[in-house]
N, C-alpha and C positions, 0 to 999 in steps of 0.2 A: 503494499500500500504506499503510495506517494504522499508524504505529509507536507503541507504547506505551512506558511508562517502562522496562520490562524491555528492550525491543528497544534502546532508546536507551543504556541502561546497557551492554548487551553490545557495541554499536558503539563506545562510548567506550573500554571496556577492550580491545577488538581493535585499535583505533587506537593505544593506548599500547603494546600488545605482542601482535602477531599470533600469537606462539608460545606464548601462555598456555595452560596445560593446561585441558581442559574441566572437570576438578574444581575448579581454582583459579577459573576464570571463573564457573562455577556459584555458588560460594561468594561471590564478589564481588557478583553481581547478585541473589542471594537466591532462586535457583531450584535444583532438582535437575537432575542431568546430562541426563536425557532431554528434558524441556521446553526446556532450553537449547539442546541440540543441534537440536531441531526448529525453534526460532526462527532459528538460524544458517542452517540449510538453507533455510528459508522465504525469508529475506532474500537468500540467494545466488540462488535461483531467480527471485526478483522483480527482481533487478538492484540491489538496495540495496547489497549487497556485491558489489563488481565484481571483486575478487581479493585476493590477498595478496602483499606484496612486502617486500623488505629495503632499508633505507636504507644507501646506501653512501657513504662519505666520498669525495667527489669528487677532492680533492687526493691521496689515497693511491692512486688508480688513474691519476694523471697528468693529471686535468682540474682544474687548479687555478683557472681562470677562468670566470667566468659573464658572459655578455653579453646584455644586453636590446636587442633590435633592433626599432625602430618601422619600419613598412613601410607605404608608400602605393602602391597599384595604379593602373595606367592606366585599368582598366575595372572596374565593380562588377557586371558581369553574373553570373548564376549560374554560367555556364560558367568564367568568369575566376576566381571565388572558389573553385570546385571544383578547378580545375586548380592553383591556387597551393597550396591545402591538400594536394592529392596530391603535388606536388613536395616540400613540407616533410616529409612522411611518409617520403620516400626519403632524408632526410639524418639520419644517426644522431646527430649532434651537437645537433640540435634536440630539446630537452627538453619544451618545451610551446609552443604557439601559440594566441593568442586573437584572434578577430575582435572588434574594439572599435569603439565609437563615438567621435567626437572628430576630432582633426586627422590621426590616422593610421588605417589600416585594420586593421592587425595589430600585436601585440606578440608577440615571439618570443623565448623564452629558450634560450640556447645554451651548451653546455658545451665548453670547449676548453682545451688545455694552456697557451697563452700568447698574446701579441699576434701572433706569427708564425703560429701555428696558426690564429688567427682570420683573419689576412689571407689565408691559403691557402684556408680555407673560403669566404671571400667570393669570390676569384677562380674557384675550381674549381667551387663549387656554388651559392651564393646569387644571385650576379650572372648566372648562367646561366638562372635561371628567367625565362621571358618575362613581360612585363607589369609589372615593378616600375618605378615612376616615381621614387620616392624612398625613401631608408632612412636612418635615424639610429641610430648604435650608442652604447651606454653600458656600460662595464665596471663590474661590481659590485664595489665596494671591500670591503664587509663585509656579510654576511647579519646583519640586526637581529633578525628574527623569522621562524621557520619553525615553523608550528604545525599542529596537527589541525583538523579541521572543528569548529566551535563548536556541538556538538549541545546542544539545549535539552532538558534532562531535568526 
């Protein structure tokens, strides 16, 4: 789908505040409500807009620590990669997982309450996934930047 300046402006405004009213959004991007709404629906149907969510402060719900886990698998077959990804989907604490190039196969971002909670997660869930050859964990000390997609408008 080809996006024009209006589409990108809409996406930028929705990334900043997905609860913005249609009237306010229309005013921000320089369109009337009907064409603005039509563009939103078109981008939703095309999969450009995947959904809407709420950013929750992790510490306020008891998940004060973030851990980045680098994982190397024994096998790189399609089946092994698929099964590992499927296993990660079953672990609620896994926030994101990326298949990457380089020394490790995956970077996995995990939200936990504390180090004891992470140790429990390792024993009960992560280390029970077949095919993990090596893992390395790093606790995030502070988030320096969390941003929106850099849309070029």
